[in-house]
C-alpha positions in Angstrom: 105.0 128.5 86.3 102.5 126.1 86.7 102.4 123.2 88.8 103.9 120.0 86.8 101.7 117.4 86.2 103.3 113.8 85.9 103.6 111.9 82.5 100.1 109.7 81.2 101.3 106.1 80.6 99.4 103.6 79.4 100.0 100.9 81.8 98.5 103.6 85.1 94.7 102.6 83.8 95.1 98.9 84.2 93.6 98.2 87.0 96.0 95.0 89.1 94.6 92.5 91.4 97.0 92.7 94.0 96.0 94.0 97.5 96.9 96.7 99.2 97.0 97.7 102.5 94.3 99.6 103.8 94.2 103.2 104.9 91.0 104.5 107.3 89.3 107.3 106.4 91.2 109.3 109.2 94.6 108.7 108.1 93.0 109.5 104.5 92.4 113.0 105.7 95.5 113.4 107.5 98.1 112.3 104.3 95.4 114.0 102.2 96.4 117.6 104.4 99.8 117.4 104.2 99.9 116.3 100.3 97.9 119.9 100.1 101.1 121.4 102.7 103.6 119.9 100.1 101.9 121.2 97.4 101.8 125.0 98.7 105.3 124.3 99.4 106.3 122.9 95.9 103.5 126.2 94.3 105.6 128.7 96.9 108.0 131.3 95.0 110.7 130.7 97.6 110.8 126.9 96.1 110.1 128.5 93.0 113.7 130.8 93.5 114.9 127.8 94.6 114.4 126.0 91.3 115.7 129.0 89.6 119.4 128.5 91.2 119.7 125.5 90.8 119.3 125.8 87.0 121.3 128.7 87.1 124.0 126.6 89.3 123.7 124.1 86.1 124.2 127.2 83.1 127.8 128.0 85.6 125.4 130.7 86.1 125.1 130.6 90.0 124.4 133.8 92.4 124.6 131.9 95.6 126.5 128.8 97.3 123.2 126.4 97.4 123.2 124.3 99.8 121.9 121.1 100.9 121.1 119.0 104.1 121.1 115.5 104.0 119.8 114.5 106.9 117.5 111.3 106.4 119.4 109.4 108.3 119.3 111.8 112.1 115.6 112.5 112.2 115.5 109.3 113.2 117.3 110.8 115.8 114.4 113.7 117.1 111.8 112.6 115.4 109.1 111.3 117.8 107.5 109.1 116.2 104.7 109.4 119.3 103.5 112.1 117.3 102.3 110.4 114.1 98.9 110.2 113.9 98.6 107.3 111.6 98.8 103.7 112.7 98.4 101.5 109.8 101.9 101.0 108.6 101.6 101.6 104.8 99.5 105.2 106.1 102.4 105.4 108.5 105.3 105.4 106.3 103.4 107.8 104.3 102.5 110.2 106.7 106.4 110.1 107.8 107.8 110.4 104.5 105.2 113.4 104.2 106.4 115.6 107.6 110.0 114.8 107.3 109.8 116.8 103.2 107.8 119.5 105.5 110.1 119.6 108.3 113.1 119.8 105.6 111.1 123.1 104.3 109.9 124.8 108.0 112.6 123.3 109.8 116.6 123.1 107.8 115.2 125.4 104.9 118.2 124.5 102.5 118.3 124.4 98.9 116.2 121.2 98.3 113.8 121.5 96.2 110.0 120.2 96.4 107.9 118.5 93.4 104.2 119.1 92.7 103.8 115.4 92.4 104.5 112.5 94.5 107.2 110.2 93.2 107.0 106.5 93.7 109.6 103.9 92.8 109.1 99.9 90.7 108.5 96.9 93.5 112.2 95.4 92.1 114.3 92.9 94.0 118.0 91.9 93.1 119.6 89.3 93.5 122.8 89.2 95.0 126.8 88.7 93.2 126.7 85.1 94.2 128.7 85.6 97.6 126.9 86.0 101.0 127.3 88.8 102.7 127.3 88.9 106.0 127.4 91.8 108.0 127.2 92.1 111.8 125.3 95.2 114.1 126.0 96.4 117.1 123.5 96.6 119.6 121.9 99.6 119.7 118.3 99.2 120.3 117.0 99.8 117.2 118.6 102.7 116.3 121.5 104.0 113.5 125.4 102.9 114.8 128.3 100.5 113.2 128.6 97.6 111.8 131.2 95.9 110.2 131.2 93.3 106.9 133.0 90.5 106.4 134.0 90.1 103.0 132.9 87.5 100.9 135.7 87.4 99.1 138.9 85.6 101.3 141.4 84.9 98.3 140.9 86.4 94.9 142.1 83.5 92.5 140.4 81.3 94.3 137.0 83.2 94.8 136.6 85.0 91.4 134.5 82.8 90.1 131.7 83.1 93.1 130.5 86.4 91.2 128.0 86.9 88.7 125.9 90.3 87.6 123.1 91.0 89.4 120.1 90.1 87.7 116.8 92.5 88.4 113.4 91.4 89.1 110.6 94.2 88.1 107.1 93.1 90.0 104.6 95.6 88.0 101.2 94.2 88.9 102.6 95.3 92.4 104.2 97.9 91.5 100.9 99.4 89.6 98.4 98.6 92.8 100.7 100.4 94.6 100.6 103.5 91.9 96.7 103.0 92.2 96.9 103.4 95.4 98.6 106.2 96.0 96.5 107.7 93.6 93.5 106.9 95.2 95.0 108.8 98.4 95.7 112.0 96.7 93.9 112.3 93.8 93.2 115.9 92.3 95.7 116.4 95.1 99.5 115.6 93.9 99.9 113.2 90.9 101.6 110.2 91.3 104.3 110.2 89.0 106.6 106.3 88.4 
């Protein structure tokens, strides 16, 4: 099968006025090379086999056990941040994500399927439930560690009325600006999907 493309929407043609982080020409080159590697993995025979194996599993016709290693948090424990080439926070975050995907393919070698596009989420903010949740974290030099939370509902009869449904707000302008920035960086290599 060929590479899948992102669906077109009318909203992507609008040029938002939200400022986006700068990416140097050198950072752009690094990101585009990593995106090419993602596309190569996405179009590989091994990736097609994995995709077909997942479809077979969904149909109840699995020919082998499928294995996923969800290691995202552990990645921080052994990934050398000094190996990142990009220096700007925006480009550095993209580079880290692409390198994590490559590590997944080259080192972990589980049954994750690599897509021939880049996903871009909407910029969403959410309210609370009407109560403040207090969390305490262990002093762990910024690394993953223990935490505890102080549950805000102490007495159900007294505190239940404090609760309300959460509300969500989408910043369309910022979301579309982010998508446009990604499309500019990865143009001709990976389509960007929301």
